[in-house]
C-alpha positions as a Markdown table, in Angstrom:
| # | Residue | x | y | z |
|---|---|---|---|---|
| 1 | Met | 42.2 | -17.8 | 93.2 |
| 2 | Pro | 42.1 | -20.1 | 90.2 |
| 3 | Glu | 39.1 | -21.9 | 91.6 |
| 4 | Lys | 37.3 | -18.6 | 92.1 |
| 5 | Ser | 38.1 | -17.5 | 88.4 |
| 6 | Ser | 36.7 | -20.8 | 87.1 |
| 7 | Asn | 33.5 | -20.4 | 89.0 |
| 8 | Ser | 33.1 | -16.8 | 87.6 |
| 9 | Asn | 33.5 | -18.0 | 84.0 |
| 10 | Arg | 30.9 | -20.7 | 84.5 |
| 11 | Gly | 28.6 | -18.1 | 85.9 |
| 12 | Trp | 28.9 | -15.9 | 82.8 |
| 13 | Leu | 28.3 | -19.0 | 80.6 |
| 14 | Trp | 25.1 | -19.9 | 82.4 |
| 15 | Ser | 24.0 | -16.3 | 82.2 |
| 16 | Leu | 24.4 | -16.3 | 78.4 |
| 17 | Val | 22.6 | -19.6 | 78.0 |
| 18 | Ala | 19.8 | -18.2 | 80.1 |
| 19 | Ile | 19.6 | -15.1 | 78.0 |
| 20 | Ala | 19.5 | -17.1 | 74.8 |
| 21 | Gly | 16.8 | -19.3 | 76.1 |
| 22 | Leu | 14.7 | -16.3 | 77.1 |
| 23 | Val | 15.2 | -14.8 | 73.6 |
| 24 | Ala | 14.1 | -18.1 | 72.0 |
| 25 | Val | 11.1 | -18.4 | 74.3 |
| 26 | Tyr | 10.2 | -14.8 | 73.4 |
| 27 | Phe | 10.3 | -15.4 | 69.6 |
| 28 | Ile | 8.4 | -18.7 | 70.0 |
| 29 | Ile | 5.8 | -17.0 | 72.0 |
| 30 | Arg | 5.8 | -14.0 | 69.6 |
| 31 | Ser | 5.4 | -16.3 | 66.6 |
| 32 | Phe | 2.3 | -17.9 | 68.2 |
| 33 | Thr | 0.8 | -14.6 | 69.3 |
| 34 | Gln | 1.8 | -12.3 | 66.4 |
| 35 | Ser | -1.1 | -11.5 | 64.0 |
| 36 | Pro | -0.6 | -13.3 | 60.6 |
| 37 | Ile | 0.2 | -11.1 | 57.5 |
| 38 | Val | -2.7 | -10.7 | 55.1 |
| 39 | Val | -1.7 | -11.6 | 51.6 |
| 40 | Arg | -3.4 | -11.7 | 48.2 |
| 41 | Thr | -3.4 | -15.2 | 46.7 |
| 42 | Ala | -4.2 | -17.1 | 43.5 |
| 43 | Arg | -4.7 | -20.8 | 42.7 |
| 44 | Val | -2.4 | -22.7 | 40.4 |
| 45 | Glu | -4.6 | -23.8 | 37.5 |
| 46 | Tyr | -4.6 | -24.8 | 33.9 |
| 47 | Gln | -5.2 | -21.9 | 31.4 |
| 48 | Asp | -4.6 | -20.9 | 27.9 |
| 49 | Val | -1.5 | -18.7 | 27.8 |
| 50 | Thr | -1.4 | -16.1 | 25.0 |
| 51 | Thr | 0.8 | -13.2 | 23.9 |
| 52 | Leu | -1.2 | -10.3 | 22.3 |
| 53 | Val | 0.1 | -7.4 | 20.2 |
| 54 | Pro | -2.4 | -4.6 | 19.7 |
| 55 | Thr | -2.2 | -1.7 | 17.2 |
| 56 | Asn | -4.3 | 0.5 | 14.9 |
| 57 | Gly | -5.3 | -0.1 | 11.3 |
| 58 | Lys | -7.6 | 1.0 | 8.5 |
| 59 | Val | -10.1 | -1.1 | 6.6 |
| 60 | Glu | -9.6 | -1.4 | 2.8 |
| 61 | Pro | -11.6 | -3.4 | 0.3 |
| 62 | Leu | -9.9 | -6.2 | -1.5 |
| 63 | Asp | -12.2 | -5.7 | -4.6 |
| 64 | Asp | -12.5 | -1.9 | -5.1 |
| 65 | Phe | -13.6 | 0.1 | -8.1 |
| 66 | Gln | -13.5 | 3.9 | -8.4 |
| 67 | Ala | -15.2 | 5.2 | -11.5 |
| 68 | His | -13.6 | 8.2 | -13.2 |
| 69 | Ser | -15.1 | 10.5 | -15.8 |
| 70 | Pro | -13.6 | 9.6 | -19.2 |
| 71 | Val | -14.5 | 13.1 | -20.5 |
| 72 | Ser | -15.3 | 16.6 | -19.2 |
| 73 | Gly | -19.0 | 17.1 | -19.1 |
| 74 | Val | -22.2 | 17.1 | -17.0 |
| 75 | Val | -23.6 | 14.2 | -14.9 |
| 76 | Lys | -26.8 | 13.5 | -16.9 |
| 77 | Gln | -28.1 | 10.8 | -14.7 |
| 78 | Leu | -27.0 | 9.4 | -11.3 |
| 79 | Leu | -28.7 | 5.9 | -11.2 |
| 80 | Val | -27.5 | 4.6 | -7.8 |
| 81 | Ser | -27.4 | 6.0 | -4.2 |
| 82 | Leu | -25.0 | 5.7 | -1.3 |
| 83 | Gly | -25.1 | 2.2 | 0.3 |
| 84 | Gln | -27.0 | 0.6 | -2.6 |
| 85 | Lys | -26.0 | -2.9 | -3.6 |
| 86 | Val | -25.4 | -3.3 | -7.3 |
| 87 | Ser | -25.0 | -6.3 | -9.6 |
| 88 | Lys | -22.3 | -6.8 | -12.2 |
| 89 | Gly | -22.9 | -4.7 | -15.4 |
| 90 | Gln | -25.5 | -2.5 | -13.8 |
| 91 | Asp | -25.8 | 1.1 | -15.0 |
| 92 | Leu | -24.4 | 3.6 | -12.5 |
| 93 | Ile | -23.9 | 7.0 | -14.1 |
| 94 | Arg | -24.7 | 8.6 | -17.5 |
| 95 | Leu | -22.8 | 11.6 | -18.7 |
| 96 | Asp | -23.7 | 14.2 | -21.3 |
| 97 | Thr | -22.2 | 13.0 | -24.6 |
| 98 | Ser | -22.1 | 16.3 | -26.5 |
| 99 | Asp | -18.5 | 17.1 | -25.5 |
| 100 | Ala | -17.3 | 13.6 | -26.1 |
| 101 | Gly | -19.0 | 13.6 | -29.6 |
| 102 | Ser | -17.3 | 16.9 | -30.6 |
| 103 | Lys | -13.9 | 15.4 | -29.6 |
| 104 | Val | -14.5 | 12.4 | -31.9 |
| 105 | Val | -15.4 | 14.8 | -34.8 |
| 106 | Ser | -12.3 | 16.9 | -34.1 |
| 107 | Ala | -10.1 | 13.8 | -33.9 |
| 108 | Gln | -11.5 | 12.5 | -37.2 |
| 109 | Ala | -10.7 | 15.9 | -38.9 |
| 110 | Val | -7.1 | 15.8 | -37.6 |
| 111 | Leu | -6.6 | 12.2 | -38.8 |
| 112 | Gln | -7.9 | 13.1 | -42.3 |
| 113 | Ala | -5.7 | 16.1 | -42.5 |
| 114 | Asn | -2.6 | 14.0 | -41.6 |
| 115 | Gln | -3.6 | 11.2 | -44.0 |
| 116 | Thr | -3.9 | 13.8 | -46.8 |
| 117 | Ala | -0.5 | 15.3 | -45.9 |
| 118 | Leu | 1.0 | 11.8 | -46.0 |
| 119 | Arg | -0.4 | 11.0 | -49.4 |
| 120 | Asn | 1.0 | 14.4 | -50.7 |
| 121 | Thr | 4.4 | 13.6 | -49.2 |
| 122 | Glu | 4.5 | 10.1 | -50.8 |
| 123 | Arg | 3.7 | 11.5 | -54.3 |
| 124 | Gly | 5.9 | 14.6 | -54.0 |
| 125 | Gly | 3.5 | 17.4 | -53.3 |
| 126 | Thr | -0.1 | 18.6 | -53.3 |
| 127 | Gln | -2.3 | 18.6 | -56.5 |
| 128 | Glu | -1.7 | 22.3 | -56.9 |
| 129 | Glu | 2.0 | 21.9 | -56.6 |
| 130 | Leu | 2.1 | 19.0 | -59.0 |
| 131 | Leu | 0.1 | 20.9 | -61.6 |
| 132 | Ser | 2.3 | 23.9 | -61.2 |
| 133 | Glu | 5.4 | 21.8 | -61.6 |
| 134 | Ala | 4.0 | 20.1 | -64.7 |
| 135 | Ala | 3.3 | 23.6 | -66.3 |
| 136 | Asp | 6.9 | 24.7 | -65.4 |
| 137 | Met | 8.3 | 21.5 | -67.0 |
| 138 | Thr | 6.3 | 22.0 | -70.2 |
| 139 | Ala | 7.6 | 25.6 | -70.4 |
| 140 | Ala | 11.2 | 24.5 | -69.7 |
| 141 | Glu | 11.0 | 21.8 | -72.4 |
| 142 | Asn | 9.7 | 24.3 | -74.9 |
| 143 | Gln | 12.4 | 26.7 | -74.0 |
| 144 | Glu | 15.0 | 24.0 | -74.4 |
| 145 | Arg | 13.7 | 23.2 | -78.0 |
| 146 | Gln | 13.7 | 26.8 | -79.0 |
| 147 | Ala | 17.2 | 27.3 | -77.6 |
| 148 | Glu | 18.4 | 24.1 | -79.5 |
| 149 | Ala | 16.8 | 25.4 | -82.8 |
| 150 | Ser | 18.3 | 28.8 | -82.4 |
| 151 | Leu | 21.8 | 27.3 | -81.7 |
| 152 | Ala | 21.5 | 25.1 | -84.8 |
| 153 | Ser | 20.6 | 28.1 | -87.0 |
| 154 | Leu | 23.4 | 30.2 | -85.7 |
| 155 | Gln | 26.0 | 27.4 | -86.1 |
| 156 | Ala | 24.8 | 27.1 | -89.8 |
| 157 | Leu | 25.2 | 30.9 | -90.3 |
| 158 | Gln | 28.6 | 30.9 | -88.6 |
| 159 | Ala | 29.8 | 28.3 | -91.1 |
| 160 | Lys | 28.9 | 30.8 | -93.9 |
| 161 | Gly | 30.5 | 33.6 | -92.0 |
| 162 | Ala | 27.1 | 35.3 | -91.3 |
| 163 | Ala | 27.2 | 34.8 | -87.5 |
| 164 | Ser | 29.9 | 35.6 | -85.0 |
| 165 | Ala | 31.4 | 33.3 | -82.4 |
| 166 | Asn | 29.9 | 35.3 | -79.5 |
| 167 | Glu | 26.4 | 34.8 | -80.9 |
| 168 | Val | 26.9 | 31.0 | -81.1 |
| 169 | Lys | 28.3 | 31.0 | -77.6 |
| 170 | Ala | 25.3 | 32.9 | -76.2 |
| 171 | Ala | 22.9 | 30.5 | -78.0 |
| 172 | Gln | 24.9 | 27.5 | -76.5 |
| 173 | Gln | 24.5 | 29.0 | -73.0 |
| 174 | Arg | 20.7 | 29.3 | -73.4 |
| 175 | Val | 20.5 | 25.6 | -74.3 |
| 176 | Thr | 22.6 | 24.8 | -71.1 |
| 177 | Asp | 20.3 | 26.9 | -68.9 |
| 178 | Ala | 17.2 | 25.3 | -70.3 |
| 179 | Glu | 18.7 | 21.8 | -69.6 |
| 180 | Ala | 19.6 | 22.8 | -66.0 |
| 181 | Lys | 16.0 | 24.1 | -65.5 |
| 182 | Ile | 14.6 | 20.8 | -66.6 |
| 183 | Ser | 17.0 | 18.8 | -64.3 |
| 184 | Gln | 16.0 | 21.1 | -61.4 |
| 185 | Leu | 12.3 | 20.5 | -62.0 |
| 186 | Gln | 12.8 | 16.7 | -62.2 |
| 187 | Ala | 14.8 | 16.6 | -59.0 |
| 188 | Arg | 12.1 | 18.6 | -57.2 |
| 189 | Arg | 9.4 | 16.2 | -58.3 |
| 190 | Thr | 11.3 | 13.1 | -57.1 |
| 191 | Asn | 13.2 | 14.4 | -54.1 |
| 192 | Arg | 10.9 | 17.1 | -52.6 |
| 193 | Tyr | 10.7 | 15.3 | -49.3 |
| 194 | Ser | 13.4 | 13.3 | -47.5 |
| 195 | Pro | 13.0 | 9.9 | -45.9 |
| 196 | Asp | 12.9 | 11.6 | -42.5 |
| 197 | Asp | 10.1 | 13.9 | -43.7 |
| 198 | Leu | 8.1 | 10.8 | -44.8 |
| 199 | Ala | 8.7 | 9.0 | -41.5 |
| 200 | Thr | 7.6 | 12.0 | -39.5 |
| 201 | Gln | 4.4 | 12.3 | -41.4 |
| 202 | Arg | 3.6 | 8.6 | -40.9 |
| 203 | Leu | 4.1 | 9.0 | -37.2 |
| 204 | Gln | 1.7 | 11.9 | -37.2 |
| 205 | Val | -0.9 | 9.8 | -38.9 |
| 206 | Ala | -0.4 | 7.0 | -36.3 |
| 207 | Gln | -0.7 | 9.5 | -33.5 |
| 208 | Ala | -3.9 | 11.0 | -34.9 |
| 209 | Tyr | -5.4 | 7.5 | -35.3 |
| 210 | Ser | -4.6 | 6.7 | -31.7 |
| 211 | Asn | -6.3 | 10.0 | -30.6 |
| 212 | Leu | -9.3 | 9.1 | -32.6 |
| 213 | Gln | -9.6 | 5.7 | -31.0 |
| 214 | Ala | -9.3 | 7.2 | -27.6 |
| 215 | Ala | -12.0 | 9.8 | -28.4 |
| 216 | Arg | -14.3 | 7.0 | -29.6 |
| 217 | Ser | -13.6 | 4.9 | -26.5 |
| 218 | Ala | -14.4 | 7.9 | -24.3 |
| 219 | Tyr | -17.6 | 8.5 | -26.2 |
| 220 | Gly | -18.5 | 4.9 | -25.7 |
| 221 | Asp | -17.7 | 5.0 | -21.9 |
| 222 | Val | -19.9 | 7.9 | -21.0 |
| 223 | Asp | -22.2 | 5.3 | -19.5 |
| 224 | Ile | -20.5 | 3.9 | -16.4 |
| 225 | His | -21.3 | 0.3 | -15.5 |
| 226 | Ala | -20.4 | -1.8 | -12.4 |
| 227 | Pro | -17.5 | -4.2 | -13.1 |
| 228 | Phe | -18.6 | -6.6 | -10.4 |
| 229 | Ala | -21.3 | -7.0 | -7.7 |
| 230 | Gly | -20.8 | -4.8 | -4.7 |
| 231 | Thr | -22.0 | -1.9 | -2.6 |
| 232 | Val | -21.8 | 1.8 | -3.4 |
| 233 | Tyr | -19.8 | 3.3 | -0.5 |
| 234 | Ser | -18.9 | 6.8 | -1.9 |
| 235 | Val | -20.6 | 9.2 | -4.3 |
| 236 | Pro | -18.8 | 12.5 | -4.3 |
| 237 | Val | -21.0 | 14.0 | -7.2 |
| 238 | Thr | -24.6 | 14.7 | -7.7 |
| 239 | Gln | -26.8 | 14.8 | -10.8 |
| 240 | Tyr | -26.2 | 17.8 | -13.1 |
| 241 | Asp | -22.7 | 18.4 | -11.7 |
| 242 | Tyr | -20.0 | 19.4 | -14.2 |
| 243 | Val | -17.0 | 17.1 | -13.9 |
| 244 | Asn | -13.6 | 17.3 | -15.4 |
| 245 | Ser | -12.0 | 14.4 | -17.3 |
| 246 | Gly | -10.5 | 12.0 | -14.8 |
| 247 | Glu | -12.5 | 13.2 | -11.9 |
| 248 | Ala | -13.8 | 10.5 | -9.4 |
| 249 | Leu | -17.5 | 9.8 | -9.7 |
| 250 | Leu | -18.2 | 7.0 | -7.2 |
| 251 | Asn | -16.7 | 4.0 | -5.4 |
| 252 | Ile | -17.9 | 0.4 | -5.3 |
| 253 | Ala | -16.5 | -2.4 | -3.2 |
| 254 | Asp | -17.3 | -6.0 | -2.3 |
| 255 | Leu | -17.7 | -5.4 | 1.5 |
| 256 | Asn | -17.7 | -9.1 | 2.2 |
| 257 | His | -14.0 | -9.2 | 1.1 |
| 258 | Val | -12.0 | -6.6 | 3.0 |
| 259 | Glu | -8.7 | -6.4 | 4.7 |
| 260 | Val | -7.1 | -4.2 | 7.4 |
| 261 | Leu | -3.8 | -2.4 | 6.8 |
| 262 | Ala | -2.3 | -2.3 | 10.3 |
| 263 | Tyr | 0.8 | -0.5 | 11.5 |
| 264 | Phe | 3.0 | -2.2 | 14.1 |
| 265 | Asp | 5.8 | -0.5 | 15.9 |
| 266 | Glu | 9.3 | -1.7 | 14.9 |
| 267 | Pro | 10.1 | -3.7 | 18.1 |
| 268 | Glu | 6.9 | -5.8 | 17.6 |
| 269 | Ile | 7.6 | -6.7 | 13.9 |
| 270 | Gly | 9.8 | -9.7 | 14.8 |
| 271 | Asn | 6.9 | -11.5 | 16.5 |
| 272 | Leu | 4.5 | -11.3 | 13.5 |
| 273 | Ala | 4.1 | -14.1 | 11.0 |
| 274 | Asp | 1.7 | -15.0 | 8.2 |
| 275 | Gly | -1.4 | -16.9 | 9.4 |
| 276 | Gln | -1.4 | -15.6 | 13.0 |
| 277 | Pro | -5.0 | -15.0 | 14.2 |
| 278 | Val | -6.3 | -11.5 | 14.7 |
| 279 | Lys | -9.2 | -9.9 | 16.6 |
| 280 | Ile | -10.6 | -6.7 | 15.2 |
| 281 | Val | -12.8 | -4.1 | 17.0 |
| 282 | Trp | -14.4 | -0.9 | 15.7 |
| 283 | Asp | -15.4 | 1.9 | 18.1 |
| 284 | Ala | -18.5 | 2.6 | 16.1 |
| 285 | Lys | -19.8 | -0.9 | 17.0 |
| 286 | Pro | -18.3 | -1.6 | 20.4 |
| 287 | Asn | -20.3 | -4.8 | 21.0 |
| 288 | Gln | -19.2 | -6.5 | 17.8 |
| 289 | Thr | -15.9 | -8.3 | 17.1 |
| 290 | Trp | -14.4 | -9.5 | 13.8 |
| 291 | His | -11.8 | -12.1 | 13.2 |
| 292 | Gly | -9.0 | -12.4 | 10.7 |
| 293 | His | -5.5 | -13.6 | 10.0 |
| 294 | Ile | -2.2 | -12.1 | 8.8 |
| 295 | Thr | -1.8 | -12.6 | 5.1 |
| 296 | Gln | 1.4 | -10.5 | 4.7 |
| 297 | Ala | 3.7 | -9.7 | 7.6 |
| 298 | Pro | 5.7 | -6.5 | 7.4 |
| 299 | Thr | 8.6 | -6.7 | 5.0 |
| 300 | Thr | 10.1 | -3.2 | 5.7 |
| 301 | Val | 10.0 | -0.3 | 8.1 |
| 302 | Ile | 8.5 | 3.0 | 7.1 |
| 303 | Asn | 7.8 | 6.4 | 8.8 |
| 304 | Tyr | 4.2 | 6.7 | 10.0 |
| 305 | Gly | 3.9 | 10.1 | 11.6 |
| 306 | Thr | 6.3 | 10.0 | 14.5 |
| 307 | Arg | 6.5 | 6.2 | 14.6 |
| 308 | Asn | 8.7 | 3.7 | 12.8 |
| 309 | Val | 6.3 | 1.0 | 11.8 |
| 310 | Gly | 5.8 | -2.1 | 9.6 |
| 311 | Glu | 2.7 | -2.4 | 7.4 |
| 312 | Cys | 0.8 | -5.6 | 7.9 |
| 313 | His | -2.0 | -6.9 | 5.7 |
| 314 | Ile | -4.8 | -8.7 | 7.6 |
| 315 | Thr | -7.7 | -10.4 | 5.9 |
| 316 | Val | -11.0 | -10.2 | 7.7 |
| 317 | Asp | -12.5 | -13.7 | 7.7 |
| 318 | Asp | -16.1 | -12.9 | 8.9 |
| 319 | Ala | -16.9 | -9.6 | 7.2 |
| 320 | Lys | -20.5 | -9.4 | 6.1 |
| 321 | Gly | -20.7 | -5.9 | 4.7 |
| 322 | Asp | -20.6 | -4.5 | 8.2 |
| 323 | Leu | -17.0 | -3.1 | 8.1 |
| 324 | Leu | -16.9 | 0.1 | 6.0 |
| 325 | Pro | -13.9 | 1.1 | 3.9 |
| 326 | Asn | -11.5 | 3.6 | 5.4 |
| 327 | Thr | -12.7 | 3.1 | 8.9 |
| 328 | Asn | -10.1 | 3.1 | 11.7 |
| 329 | Val | -10.1 | -0.1 | 13.8 |
| 330 | Thr | -8.0 | -1.7 | 16.6 |
| 331 | Val | -6.5 | -5.1 | 15.8 |
| 332 | Thr | -5.0 | -7.5 | 18.3 |
| 333 | Val | -2.7 | -10.2 | 17.0 |
| 334 | Ile | -2.2 | -13.5 | 18.9 |
| 335 | Thr | 1.5 | -14.0 | 18.4 |
| 336 | Leu | 1.7 | -17.0 | 20.9 |
| 337 | Phe | -0.9 | -19.5 | 22.0 |
| 338 | Arg | -0.3 | -22.3 | 24.5 |
| 339 | Pro | -3.5 | -24.1 | 25.3 |
| 340 | His | -4.3 | -25.6 | 28.7 |
| 341 | Val | -0.9 | -25.2 | 30.5 |
| 342 | Leu | -0.2 | -25.0 | 34.2 |
| 343 | Ser | 0.2 | -21.3 | 35.0 |
| 344 | Val | 0.2 | -18.6 | 37.7 |
| 345 | Pro | -0.2 | -14.8 | 37.6 |
| 346 | Arg | 3.1 | -13.2 | 36.7 |
| 347 | Glu | 3.2 | -11.2 | 39.9 |
| 348 | Ala | 3.4 | -14.5 | 41.9 |
| 349 | Leu | 6.8 | -15.3 | 40.3 |
| 350 | His | 10.0 | -14.2 | 42.0 |
| 351 | Thr | 13.5 | -14.4 | 40.6 |
| 352 | Glu | 16.8 | -14.5 | 42.4 |
| 353 | Gly | 19.8 | -14.9 | 40.2 |
| 354 | Thr | 19.0 | -17.7 | 37.9 |
| 355 | Ala | 16.5 | -19.3 | 40.3 |
| 356 | Asn | 12.7 | -18.8 | 40.0 |
| 357 | Tyr | 10.4 | -19.4 | 42.9 |
| 358 | Val | 6.9 | -18.8 | 44.3 |
| 359 | Phe | 5.5 | -18.7 | 47.8 |
| 360 | Arg | 3.0 | -21.4 | 48.5 |
| 361 | Ile | 0.7 | -21.3 | 51.5 |
| 362 | Val | 1.1 | -24.5 | 53.5 |
| 363 | Asp | -0.7 | -24.8 | 56.9 |
| 364 | Gly | -1.0 | -21.0 | 57.1 |
| 365 | Arg | 2.7 | -20.3 | 56.5 |
| 366 | Leu | 4.7 | -19.3 | 53.4 |
| 367 | Ser | 6.8 | -22.1 | 51.8 |
| 368 | Arg | 9.3 | -20.8 | 49.3 |
| 369 | Thr | 9.2 | -23.3 | 46.4 |
| 370 | Asn | 11.5 | -23.3 | 43.4 |
| 371 | Val | 9.8 | -23.7 | 40.0 |
| 372 | Gln | 10.7 | -24.1 | 36.4 |
| 373 | Val | 9.0 | -21.7 | 34.0 |
| 374 | Gly | 8.1 | -21.9 | 30.3 |
| 375 | Val | 6.3 | -19.1 | 28.4 |
| 376 | Val | 6.2 | -15.7 | 30.2 |
| 377 | Thr | 3.6 | -13.2 | 29.1 |
| 378 | Leu | 2.5 | -9.8 | 30.5 |
| 379 | Thr | 0.0 | -11.4 | 32.8 |
| 380 | Arg | 0.7 | -15.2 | 33.1 |
| 381 | Val | 3.7 | -17.5 | 33.6 |
| 382 | Glu | 3.7 | -21.1 | 32.4 |
| 383 | Ile | 4.9 | -23.5 | 35.2 |
| 384 | Thr | 6.6 | -26.7 | 33.9 |
| 385 | Ser | 7.6 | -28.2 | 37.3 |
| 386 | Gly | 7.7 | -27.4 | 41.0 |
| 387 | Ile | 4.1 | -26.9 | 41.9 |
| 388 | Ser | 0.7 | -28.6 | 41.1 |
| 389 | Ala | -2.7 | -27.5 | 40.1 |
| 390 | Gly | -4.8 | -26.5 | 43.1 |
| 391 | Asp | -1.8 | -25.1 | 45.1 |
| 392 | Thr | -2.3 | -21.6 | 46.5 |
| 393 | Val | 0.4 | -19.1 | 45.7 |
| 394 | Val | 0.9 | -15.6 | 47.1 |
| 395 | Leu | 0.8 | -12.6 | 44.9 |
| 396 | Gly | 1.8 | -10.1 | 47.5 |
| 397 | Ala | 1.1 | -8.7 | 51.0 |
| 398 | Thr | -1.6 | -6.1 | 51.6 |
| 399 | Thr | 1.0 | -4.2 | 53.7 |
| 400 | Glu | 4.6 | -3.3 | 53.2 |
| 401 | Ala | 5.7 | -6.5 | 55.0 |
| 402 | Asp | 8.4 | -8.6 | 53.3 |
| 403 | Leu | 7.5 | -12.1 | 52.3 |
| 404 | Thr | 9.9 | -14.7 | 53.9 |
| 405 | Asp | 9.9 | -18.5 | 54.1 |
| 406 | Gly | 7.9 | -19.6 | 57.1 |
| 407 | Leu | 6.0 | -16.4 | 57.6 |
| 408 | Gln | 2.6 | -16.8 | 59.1 |
| 409 | Val | 0.0 | -15.4 | 56.6 |
| 410 | Lys | -3.7 | -15.2 | 56.1 |
| 411 | Ala | -5.4 | -15.1 | 52.7 |
| 412 | Gln | -7.3 | -11.9 | 51.9 |
| 413 | His | -11.0 | -12.5 | 51.5 |
């Protein structure tokens, strides 16, 4: 019986070996007969790797002048037209001066009135008031002399018993009243106005003088001149229009010196820095591209509609009068630039834990190869070691097949 059991076990063993062999032969035959998986590929090559941050912005002139009407009046002459280039000092607009002239005359009258009031305050009153006070003083002095003479006469009569004490007392009161009247008139002459009254009147004179100077300046500025050479890009008025004081008349800018005020979303602000290169496009001229650089990176975050953004100032380096003020443009900032580095498309990179790898094609089969990576952008990955230029890497299968090491593949054509 033991010998029979041993033979039975050996039979089972040989059976299992045979089955395993058949399975192995099956997979070997299958591997050679199975159709290869079609995959998309790319070559490992040297390229410039860049990181781009796009956003919207608005063109603004660096040298901008908006003329405002210094007075209310009529546009007498409009000497320039929209889009016209002007030189420094060139006449732009002439306004009707009649209103400005009347304001000068009115300001002169107010100043003269205040100056006269100040002189009257300093000398104690107007000419009429001074003459009236002088007459009152003369009358008071005459009354005092008469009262003193009457008192002296009554005192002499009292000594002879010819005048009563009450008559002398009444005469003495008339002298006292006359002296009080004189003192009152003298005080009015010297103290009619207080130091505060005098200070107030002097301030009124100074204010009136300032108003006159402003009116004269406005009268002299009714002819508007160009402060620098540039291009007229906005003219909201026409000849013979009535304009109010302070109303905008036209805009001039040097269109060769413009900047873009761009708005970057908050998560992107940390990647921006002064000096970074910028590409600028405008939908109105789709075949043209401008270039610039960041001159002031965002320093704070503000609300811009529904977005939290940072304002960024971008100087346009190659503007030639072809970017108009207030136009909306798209800017793309190059926040990172690595020239001529070994790289692959980002979809070729796989990550497992801390390991990065790609699938190379070697003799028609996949070879999983570990790589070290550098800069990673939205489209490219810098490879610092593991593969070489000219290698072919797999981006993905054209079917839902999984990529595995050793898998037979065929590059898509």
